[in-house]
C-alpha positions as CSV (number, residue, x, y, z in Angstrom):
1,M,49.1,47.5,31.2
2,S,47.4,48.6,34.4
3,K,44.2,50.6,34.4
4,W,46.3,53.5,35.9
5,L,48.7,53.5,33.1
6,Q,45.9,53.4,30.5
7,Y,44.2,56.3,32.2
8,L,47.4,58.4,32.5
9,K,48.1,58.1,28.8
10,K,44.8,59.8,28.1
11,I,45.5,62.9,30.3
12,R,46.0,66.1,28.3
13,P,46.8,69.7,29.5
14,Y,43.1,70.6,29.2
15,N,42.1,67.8,31.5
16,I,44.8,68.7,34.0
17,Q,43.4,72.3,34.2
18,K,39.9,70.8,34.4
19,G,41.0,68.6,37.3
20,F,42.5,71.5,39.3
21,R,39.2,73.4,39.0
22,Y,37.3,70.4,40.2
23,L,39.7,70.0,43.1
24,K,39.2,73.7,44.1
25,H,35.4,73.4,44.2
26,Y,35.0,69.9,45.7
27,G,38.0,69.2,47.8
28,A,40.5,66.3,47.8
29,R,38.1,63.6,48.8
30,E,35.5,64.2,46.1
31,F,38.2,64.8,43.6
32,F,39.7,61.3,44.1
33,V,36.2,59.7,44.3
34,R,35.5,61.2,40.8
35,L,38.9,60.1,39.5
36,F,38.3,56.5,40.6
37,E,34.8,56.6,39.1
38,R,36.3,57.2,35.7
39,M,37.8,53.7,35.9
40,E,34.6,52.0,37.0
41,P,33.5,49.0,34.9
42,E,30.6,49.4,32.6
43,E,28.4,47.5,35.0
44,V,28.9,47.0,38.7
45,P,27.2,43.8,39.7
46,Y,24.8,44.2,42.7
47,A,25.4,41.1,44.8
48,P,29.1,41.8,45.5
49,W,28.3,45.5,45.8
50,F,25.7,44.7,48.4
51,E,28.1,42.5,50.4
52,K,30.7,45.3,50.3
53,H,28.4,48.0,51.4
54,R,26.1,46.3,53.9
55,I,26.6,47.5,57.5
56,S,29.3,45.7,59.5
57,D,28.9,44.2,63.0
58,K,31.2,47.0,64.3
59,E,29.0,49.7,62.9
60,L,25.9,48.0,64.3
61,E,27.5,47.9,67.8
62,M,28.3,51.6,67.5
63,Q,24.7,52.3,66.6
64,R,23.5,50.3,69.7
65,Q,25.8,52.5,71.9
66,T,24.5,55.8,70.3
67,K,22.0,57.7,72.4
68,L,19.8,59.7,70.2
69,S,18.2,62.8,71.8
70,R,14.8,61.6,70.8
71,Q,14.0,57.8,70.7
72,P,10.6,57.6,69.2
73,L,8.8,54.3,69.6
74,I,8.4,52.8,66.0
75,S,5.5,50.4,65.6
76,I,6.0,47.8,62.8
77,A,2.6,46.8,61.4
78,V,2.5,43.4,59.7
79,P,-0.6,41.7,58.2
80,A,0.2,37.9,58.3
81,Y,-1.9,35.4,56.3
82,Q,-0.9,31.8,55.6
83,T,2.8,32.7,56.1
84,P,5.3,29.9,55.9
85,T,6.7,29.6,59.4
86,D,10.4,29.9,58.3
87,F,9.5,33.2,56.5
88,L,7.6,34.5,59.4
89,A,10.5,33.6,61.8
90,Q,13.0,35.3,59.6
91,M,10.9,38.4,59.4
92,I,10.6,38.6,63.2
93,D,14.3,37.8,63.6
94,S,15.1,40.8,61.4
95,L,13.3,43.0,63.9
96,I,15.0,41.5,66.9
97,A,18.4,42.1,65.2
98,Q,17.8,45.8,64.9
99,S,20.5,48.2,66.3
100,Y,17.7,50.5,67.5
101,A,15.8,49.0,70.3
102,N,12.7,51.1,70.8
103,W,10.3,49.3,68.5
104,E,7.3,47.1,68.8
105,L,6.1,44.5,66.3
106,C,2.2,44.5,65.7
107,I,1.2,41.4,63.8
108,A,-2.4,40.8,62.7
109,N,-2.7,37.1,62.3
110,G,-5.1,36.4,59.5
111,S,-4.7,32.6,59.8
112,P,-5.5,31.8,63.4
113,S,-6.5,28.3,62.4
114,D,-2.9,27.6,61.3
115,A,-1.5,25.9,64.3
116,K,2.2,26.3,63.3
117,M,1.8,30.0,62.8
118,S,0.0,30.4,66.1
119,A,2.6,28.4,68.0
120,L,5.5,30.4,66.4
121,L,3.8,33.7,67.2
122,A,3.1,32.7,70.8
123,D,6.7,31.6,71.3
124,Y,8.2,34.9,70.0
125,A,5.7,36.9,72.0
126,K,6.7,35.1,75.1
127,R,10.4,35.6,74.5
128,D,10.3,39.3,73.5
129,K,7.5,41.5,74.9
130,R,8.0,43.9,72.0
131,V,6.5,41.2,69.7
132,R,2.6,41.3,69.9
133,Y,-0.1,39.8,67.8
134,V,-3.9,39.5,67.5
135,D,-5.9,36.8,65.8
136,I,-8.2,38.0,63.0
137,T,-11.3,35.9,62.3
138,G,-13.0,35.7,59.0
139,E,-11.8,36.6,55.5
140,Q,-11.1,40.3,56.1
141,G,-8.7,41.0,53.2
142,I,-5.3,42.6,53.4
143,A,-6.5,46.2,53.9
144,E,-8.5,45.2,56.9
145,N,-5.9,43.0,58.3
146,T,-3.4,45.8,58.0
147,N,-5.8,48.1,59.8
148,A,-6.0,45.6,62.6
149,A,-2.2,45.8,62.9
150,L,-2.3,49.6,62.8
151,A,-4.9,49.5,65.6
152,M,-2.4,47.7,67.8
153,A,0.3,50.4,67.4
154,T,1.2,52.5,70.3
155,G,4.3,54.2,68.8
156,D,4.9,57.7,67.5
157,F,5.6,56.3,64.0
158,I,4.3,53.2,62.1
159,G,6.4,51.3,59.6
160,L,4.8,48.9,57.1
161,L,6.4,45.4,56.7
162,D,5.1,42.5,54.7
163,H,4.9,39.1,56.5
164,D,7.6,37.5,54.4
165,D,10.1,40.3,53.9
166,L,13.0,41.5,56.0
167,L,14.4,44.8,57.4
168,A,18.2,45.5,57.3
169,P,19.5,45.5,60.8
170,N,20.1,49.2,60.8
171,A,16.8,50.2,59.3
172,L,15.1,51.5,62.4
173,F,18.2,53.3,63.6
174,E,18.4,55.2,60.3
175,V,14.7,56.1,60.6
176,A,15.1,57.3,64.1
177,K,18.2,59.3,63.2
178,T,16.2,60.9,60.4
179,I,13.3,61.8,62.8
180,N,15.9,63.4,65.1
181,G,17.1,65.5,62.2
182,N,13.8,67.2,61.5
183,D,10.7,67.2,63.6
184,T,8.4,68.0,60.6
185,F,9.0,64.7,58.8
186,D,5.7,62.9,58.7
187,V,6.7,60.3,56.1
188,I,10.0,58.5,55.7
189,Y,10.9,56.0,53.0
190,T,14.1,54.1,52.1
191,D,15.7,52.2,49.2
192,E,15.1,48.6,48.8
193,D,16.1,45.4,46.9
194,K,14.8,41.9,46.3
195,V,16.1,38.7,47.9
196,T,15.6,35.1,46.8
197,T,13.3,32.9,48.8
198,D,16.1,31.1,50.4
199,L,17.9,34.5,51.1
200,T,21.0,33.5,49.3
201,E,21.0,36.3,46.7
202,H,20.1,40.0,46.7
203,F,19.3,41.5,43.4
204,Q,17.3,44.2,41.6
205,P,18.1,47.1,43.9
206,H,15.7,50.1,43.8
207,F,17.6,53.3,44.3
208,K,15.0,55.9,44.6
209,P,14.8,59.7,44.2
210,D,13.5,62.0,46.8
211,L,9.8,62.9,46.7
212,N,8.8,62.9,43.1
213,I,5.0,63.3,42.6
214,D,4.9,62.7,38.9
215,L,7.0,59.6,39.3
216,L,4.7,58.4,42.0
217,R,1.7,58.9,39.6
218,S,3.6,56.7,37.2
219,N,4.5,53.9,39.6
220,N,4.5,53.2,43.3
221,Y,8.2,53.8,43.6
222,I,8.0,54.5,47.2
223,C,6.7,51.1,48.2
224,H,9.1,49.8,50.9
225,F,10.2,50.7,53.6
226,F,7.4,53.2,54.3
227,V,7.2,54.9,57.7
228,V,4.4,57.4,58.7
229,R,3.7,59.4,61.8
230,K,0.9,57.6,63.6
231,S,-1.3,60.7,64.0
232,L,-1.2,61.2,60.2
233,A,-2.0,57.5,59.6
234,K,-5.1,58.1,61.8
235,T,-6.0,61.4,60.0
236,V,-6.0,59.8,56.5
237,G,-8.1,56.9,57.8
238,G,-5.8,53.9,57.4
239,F,-6.2,51.4,54.6
240,R,-9.3,51.1,52.3
241,K,-10.4,47.6,51.3
242,E,-11.8,48.7,47.9
243,F,-8.1,49.1,47.0
244,D,-7.0,45.6,48.0
245,G,-4.0,44.7,45.8
246,A,-2.8,48.3,45.7
247,Q,-3.9,49.3,49.2
248,D,-0.4,50.5,50.1
249,Y,-0.3,52.6,46.9
250,D,-3.6,54.3,47.9
251,F,-2.4,54.8,51.5
252,I,0.9,56.3,50.4
253,F,-0.9,58.8,48.2
254,R,-3.1,60.0,51.1
255,C,-0.2,60.2,53.5
256,I,2.0,62.2,51.0
257,E,-0.9,64.6,50.3
258,E,-1.2,65.5,54.0
259,A,2.5,65.3,55.1
260,R,4.3,68.5,56.2
261,A,7.6,67.0,55.0
262,V,8.8,63.8,53.4
263,A,12.2,62.2,53.9
264,H,14.0,59.7,51.8
265,I,16.9,57.7,53.2
266,P,19.1,56.6,50.2
267,Q,20.1,53.2,51.7
268,V,18.9,49.7,51.0
269,L,17.1,49.0,54.3
270,Y,14.3,46.7,53.1
271,H,14.6,43.3,51.5
272,W,11.6,42.1,49.4
273,R,11.4,38.4,49.3
274,T,10.3,37.0,45.9
275,H,8.6,33.6,45.4
276,R,6.3,32.0,43.0
277,D,3.0,33.6,44.1
278,S,4.5,37.0,44.7
279,T,3.6,39.9,42.4
280,A,7.3,40.9,42.7
281,D,8.2,37.8,40.7
282,N,5.1,37.1,38.7
283,P,3.3,40.4,38.0
284,A,0.8,38.9,35.6
285,S,-0.7,36.7,38.4
286,K,-2.4,39.7,40.0
287,M,-3.8,42.0,37.3
288,Y,-6.5,43.1,39.7
289,A,-3.8,44.7,41.8
290,F,-2.7,46.9,38.8
291,E,-6.2,48.0,38.1
292,A,-6.6,48.9,41.8
293,G,-3.4,50.9,41.4
294,R,-4.9,52.8,38.4
295,R,-7.9,53.7,40.5
296,A,-5.7,54.8,43.4
297,I,-4.0,57.3,41.0
298,K,-7.4,58.5,39.7
299,E,-8.6,59.1,43.3
300,H,-5.4,60.9,44.2
301,L,-5.8,63.2,41.2
302,K,-9.4,64.0,42.2
303,R,-8.4,64.8,45.7
304,Q,-5.7,67.2,44.3
305,G,-8.3,68.9,42.0
306,Q,-6.5,67.6,38.9
307,V,-8.2,66.3,35.8
308,G,-6.2,63.5,34.2
309,G,-6.7,60.2,32.3
310,V,-4.9,57.2,33.8
311,T,-4.0,54.2,31.6
312,H,-1.9,51.1,31.9
313,T,1.4,50.9,30.1
314,K,2.8,47.7,28.6
315,D,4.8,47.3,31.8
316,F,2.6,46.0,34.7
317,G,2.4,48.4,37.6
318,F,3.5,51.5,35.5
319,Y,0.9,54.0,34.4
320,K,0.5,57.0,32.1
321,V,-1.3,60.1,33.3
322,T,-2.5,62.4,30.5
323,Y,-3.6,65.9,31.5
324,P,-6.2,67.4,29.0
325,V,-5.5,70.8,27.6
326,K,-7.6,73.6,29.1
327,D,-9.2,76.0,26.6
328,N,-7.2,76.6,23.4
329,P,-4.3,78.8,24.3
330,L,-1.8,80.3,21.7
331,V,1.6,78.5,21.8
332,S,4.6,80.4,20.6
333,I,7.2,78.0,19.0
334,I,10.6,79.6,18.9
335,I,13.2,78.3,16.5
336,P,16.7,79.9,16.3
337,N,18.3,79.4,12.9
338,K,21.5,79.9,11.0
339,D,21.5,78.5,7.4
340,Q,20.7,74.8,7.4
341,S,17.6,75.5,5.3
342,E,17.0,71.8,4.5
343,M,17.1,71.0,8.2
344,L,14.8,73.9,9.1
345,K,12.3,72.8,6.3
346,M,12.3,69.3,7.7
347,C,11.5,70.7,11.2
348,I,8.8,73.1,10.0
349,D,7.2,70.5,7.6
350,S,6.9,68.0,10.5
351,I,5.2,70.5,12.7
352,Y,2.6,71.4,10.0
353,E,2.1,67.8,8.7
354,L,1.9,66.0,12.0
355,S,0.6,68.4,14.8
356,T,-3.0,67.9,15.9
357,Y,-3.0,71.1,17.9
358,T,-3.3,74.1,15.6
359,N,-3.3,77.2,17.7
360,F,0.4,78.0,17.5
361,E,2.7,80.6,16.0
362,I,6.3,80.0,14.9
363,L,9.0,82.6,15.5
364,I,12.2,81.9,13.4
365,I,15.1,83.9,14.7
366,E,17.6,84.4,12.0
367,N,21.2,84.5,13.2
368,N,24.0,85.4,10.8
369,S,23.0,83.2,7.8
370,T,25.0,83.6,4.7
371,E,23.4,81.2,2.2
372,D,21.0,82.6,-0.5
373,K,18.8,79.6,-0.2
374,T,18.2,80.2,3.4
375,F,16.8,83.7,2.7
376,A,14.7,82.3,-0.2
377,Y,13.2,79.8,2.2
378,Y,12.4,82.6,4.7
379,E,10.5,84.4,1.9
380,E,8.4,81.2,1.4
381,L,7.7,80.9,5.2
382,K,6.6,84.5,5.5
383,Q,3.6,83.7,3.2
384,R,2.1,81.7,6.2
385,D,0.0,83.7,8.6
386,N,1.4,82.2,11.7
387,I,5.1,82.3,11.0
388,L,7.2,85.4,11.8
389,V,10.9,85.6,10.7
390,L,12.9,87.9,12.9
391,Q,16.5,89.0,12.8
392,W,18.1,88.7,16.2
393,G,18.5,92.1,17.6
394,E,16.1,94.0,15.2
395,E,12.7,95.4,16.1
396,N,9.6,93.5,15.2
397,G,8.6,94.0,11.6
398,S,12.1,94.8,10.3
399,H,13.4,92.0,8.1
400,S,16.5,93.4,6.5
401,F,19.2,90.8,6.6
402,A,22.0,92.9,5.2
403,Q,24.0,93.6,8.4
404,P,23.7,91.0,11.2
405,P,23.8,92.8,14.5
406,H,25.7,90.2,16.4
407,N,28.5,87.8,15.7
408,G,28.9,84.3,17.0
409,F,26.2,82.1,18.6
410,N,24.5,83.0,21.8
411,Y,21.6,80.7,22.3
412,S,20.4,82.4,25.5
413,A,20.4,85.9,24.0
414,I,18.7,84.8,20.9
415,N,15.8,83.1,22.7
416,N,15.5,85.9,25.2
417,F,15.1,88.3,22.3
418,A,12.5,86.1,20.6
419,V,10.4,85.8,23.7
420,Q,9.8,89.6,23.6
421,S,7.9,89.1,20.3
422,A,6.0,86.0,21.4
423,K,2.2,86.5,21.6
424,G,1.5,83.2,23.3
425,E,0.8,82.5,26.9
426,Y,3.3,79.6,26.5
427,V,6.7,79.6,24.9
428,L,7.9,76.4,23.3
429,F,11.7,76.3,22.6
430,L,12.6,74.1,19.6
431,N,15.8,73.5,17.9
432,N,15.9,73.7,14.1
433,D,17.3,70.2,13.9
434,I,14.1,68.6,15.5
435,K,11.7,66.4,13.6
436,V,8.3,65.7,15.2
437,I,7.2,62.1,15.7
438,T,4.2,62.4,18.1
439,P,1.2,64.0,16.5
440,N,-0.3,65.3,19.7
441,W,3.1,66.5,21.0
442,I,1.9,70.0,21.7
443,E,-1.1,68.7,23.7
444,E,1.1,66.5,25.7
445,L,3.4,69.4,26.6
446,L,0.7,71.9,27.1
447,G,-1.6,69.8,29.3
448,N,1.3,69.3,31.7
449,V,2.6,72.8,31.8
450,Q,-0.8,74.2,32.4
451,R,-0.7,72.6,35.9
452,S,-0.2,75.4,38.4
453,E,2.7,73.7,40.0
454,V,4.6,73.0,36.7
455,G,7.0,75.5,35.2
456,I,8.7,73.5,32.4
457,V,8.0,70.3,30.4
458,G,10.4,68.5,28.1
459,G,10.1,65.4,25.8
460,R,12.0,62.3,24.8
461,L,14.4,62.8,21.8
462,Y,16.2,60.3,19.5
463,F,19.3,60.3,17.4
464,P,18.5,59.5,13.7
465,D,19.7,55.9,14.4
466,D,16.9,55.5,16.9
467,T,19.0,55.7,20.0
468,I,18.1,58.0,22.9
469,Q,19.6,61.5,22.7
470,H,17.5,62.9,25.7
471,A,15.4,61.3,28.3
472,G,15.9,63.9,31.0
473,I,18.9,65.5,32.5
474,I,20.7,64.4,35.7
475,V,22.7,67.0,37.6
476,G,26.2,65.8,38.3
477,I,26.6,63.3,35.4
478,G,29.7,64.1,33.4
479,G,30.7,66.8,36.0
480,I,27.9,69.3,35.7
481,A,24.8,67.6,34.0
482,G,24.2,64.9,31.5
483,H,21.4,63.2,29.6
484,A,20.1,60.0,31.1
485,F,20.2,56.8,28.9
486,L,22.2,58.5,26.2
487,G,22.7,56.1,23.3
488,M,20.3,53.4,24.6
489,N,18.1,51.9,21.9
490,R,14.7,53.7,21.8
491,V,12.8,50.4,22.2
492,R,14.3,49.9,25.7
493,T,12.9,51.6,28.7
494,G,15.9,51.7,31.0
495,Y,16.4,51.3,34.7
496,L,12.9,50.6,36.3
497,H,11.4,51.9,33.0
498,K,12.5,55.5,33.8
499,A,13.2,56.4,30.2
500,A,9.5,55.6,29.4
501,I,7.5,57.1,32.3
502,Q,6.6,60.6,33.3
503,Q,8.5,62.1,36.3
504,D,9.9,65.3,37.7
505,L,13.5,65.9,37.0
506,S,16.0,68.8,37.8
507,A,16.3,69.7,34.1
508,V,15.3,68.9,30.6
509,T,16.8,70.0,27.2
510,A,15.7,73.2,25.6
511,A,15.9,71.4,22.2
512,C,12.2,70.8,22.9
513,M,10.9,72.5,26.0
514,I,7.7,74.3,26.8
515,M,7.4,77.0,29.6
516,K,4.9,79.4,30.9
517,K,5.9,82.7,29.5
518,S,5.1,84.5,32.8
519,I,7.6,82.2,34.7
520,F,10.2,82.7,32.0
521,E,9.9,86.5,32.4
522,E,9.7,86.3,36.1
523,L,13.1,84.4,36.1
524,G,14.7,86.7,33.7
525,G,14.9,84.2,30.9
526,F,18.1,82.3,29.9
527,E,21.4,83.3,31.5
528,E,23.3,85.1,28.7
529,E,26.7,84.3,30.1
530,L,25.9,80.7,29.2
531,T,26.0,81.3,25.4
532,V,25.9,77.6,24.3
533,A,26.0,75.0,27.0
534,F,24.0,74.5,30.2
535,N,21.7,77.5,29.7
536,D,18.7,75.2,29.7
537,V,20.0,73.4,32.7
538,D,20.5,76.6,34.5
539,L,17.0,77.9,33.7
540,C,15.5,74.6,34.9
541,L,17.3,74.8,38.1
542,R,16.2,78.3,38.7
543,T,12.6,77.3,37.9
544,V,12.8,74.4,40.5
545,A,14.4,76.8,43.0
546,S,11.4,79.1,42.6
547,G,9.1,76.3,43.6
548,Y,7.9,74.9,40.2
549,L,8.3,71.4,38.8
550,V,10.2,70.5,35.7
551,V,8.5,67.5,34.1
552,Y,9.9,64.9,31.7
553,N,7.1,63.6,29.4
554,P,8.3,60.6,27.3
555,G,4.9,60.8,25.5
556,V,6.5,63.5,23.4
557,E,8.8,61.8,20.9
558,M,11.1,63.6,18.4
559,Y,14.2,63.0,16.3
560,H,17.1,65.4,17.2
561,Y,19.9,65.9,14.6
562,E,22.0,67.3,17.5
563,S,24.6,70.0,16.9
564,K,24.1,70.1,13.1
565,S,23.7,73.9,13.3
566,R,26.2,74.7,16.0
567,G,29.0,72.4,15.1
568,A,31.4,70.5,17.4
569,E,33.5,71.9,20.2
570,D,36.6,71.6,18.0
571,S,38.6,74.8,18.4
572,E,40.6,76.4,21.2
573,A,38.2,79.3,21.5
574,K,35.2,76.8,21.8
575,V,37.0,74.7,24.4
576,R,37.8,77.8,26.4
577,R,34.2,79.0,26.2
578,F,32.9,75.6,27.3
579,Q,35.3,75.5,30.2
580,T,34.0,79.0,31.2
581,E,30.4,77.8,31.2
582,I,31.4,74.8,33.3
583,E,33.0,77.2,35.8
584,Y,29.9,79.3,35.8
585,M,27.7,76.3,36.7
586,R,30.0,75.1,39.4
587,T,30.2,78.5,41.0
588,N,26.4,79.1,40.9
589,W,25.2,75.6,41.6
590,I,28.0,74.2,43.8
591,D,25.7,73.3,46.7
592,L,23.4,71.2,44.5
593,L,26.4,69.6,42.8
594,K,27.9,68.6,46.1
595,A,24.6,67.4,47.7
596,G,23.5,65.4,44.5
597,D,20.5,65.6,42.3
598,P,17.4,65.0,44.5
599,N,15.8,63.3,41.5
600,Y,18.6,60.8,41.3
601,N,20.3,58.7,44.0
602,K,23.8,58.9,45.5
603,N,24.3,55.2,45.0
604,L,24.2,55.6,41.2
605,T,27.1,56.5,39.0
606,L,27.9,60.0,37.8
607,S,30.4,58.8,35.2
608,K,27.9,57.0,32.9
609,W,24.4,57.6,31.6
610,N,22.6,54.3,32.4
611,Y,21.6,54.4,36.0
612,S,24.3,51.8,36.8
613,L,25.8,51.4,40.3
614,R,28.3,53.8,41.7
615,Q,31.2,51.6,43.0
616,N,32.0,53.7,46.0
617,P,29.1,56.1,46.9
């Protein structure tokens, strides 16, 4: 049976209605793209994907014929040292093959005594006046050699290229087109992949998000291809030799800090050659480079007025930044509850037994419970000084549970009501089906959310079987938004370790989410039209739209017994409610849904949770 027939057999009236709504919002093209995505294989292999999507000769010729209104001179700076001549020739050939012609290649030759290298450079310089080089005498190190290449540059922008790597033939055209699109772009970077020494296989693509400062503090994800306005490179002072091994990481930080605007081109335009002595293929061979990277992050934090500890993770080149808690602020932990007293007890016990931060209060919001044992447990809890049991809708201090004021479940309204009674400067939303794992979980959340630029922080949650329930939320996955790495074993770190490193995301789950109370109130709290689904996503998106960061911190680990309290979407009324909430999100966030999550990448799938390739981006 064909894939089409298998798929058609699964179609139900509800899915047809859902499809028509999607068609209305997105149009025919995106509708069919999404339809075909549902039939994507579990993993799309990169090598054939790359061959299918690499630029054609026809497209390159069209680019050569395109007259951009601005044609900036782009200087490509290359420090060369003991480079095999075939690698060096292939690097230069990748420049000569560019569809954009207004470039110059500035090579600092750190091996002038190498006769083969010198002869090859002289030959290329003679054949193409855009190829220039200078000989560097003495052992200067990579930072100083790169500075020598920068000093040769006469262009408006400078691109950094390693001596044995390659640019895709459309790389400079895409950069120039981006510059034409916005005159404030001072920094531009692209996606990249790796290529074998003999250039026979492309592998390990790195599809990057747009500028993501917390991800950059976790790993030099920007890396290649990095282009910076020459005036900015001069302002920040070029490369610093004390960071040799991570000199590009340090330089990128300083450029990002001063840039007016940063552009990301979501195309693989740089090919990083791997060979035996390369850190790309053998990271343990250059531990000094990773220590230099740690120091680069520390220096960056200091320049930004941030206090943070920086440590290595078990994965070379990836780091953990820990922000210490300032003072000893009160944190209000808000837990809605309906019956499930055993689950609630597990949650409360884990907070008291494990938490190393003690200045907190717990607000339990009673919502239509019916079991006697639930109310008996509430009476136990009220003996604690820092626990308050409130009935949703009643005034503070009134604890009569005889007549519930509301019917049904409205997560947004319940939490909005609770925040009115919270005394803390920070509100920490927690489901009653959460069990704490990390003793310093409150410190990890609080240290981050105290940063002035941060509005919300969330953690990493597991199902009881030790698979991932939440490692951040990606807008667009599953139609509206979905959890990254859903169902992956917790011992795994995922695509480029993203499940295990701190980064900025568009949303995190409110099953464990801390927020400045002032920002919560400024934004009007949770949207009460979203009674069950997407209320946390909507609040996070409004937080980002207001200029704050939403941070995913995997250093906060918890078990989440998801939906134990709420139940499944298993009735006609619940399905109708869920569809209404989907429609609300599409109506209010359609521009973002069409543009794509800036913390994801358009080349990655929206039909799965594992950062796999999108077959037809």
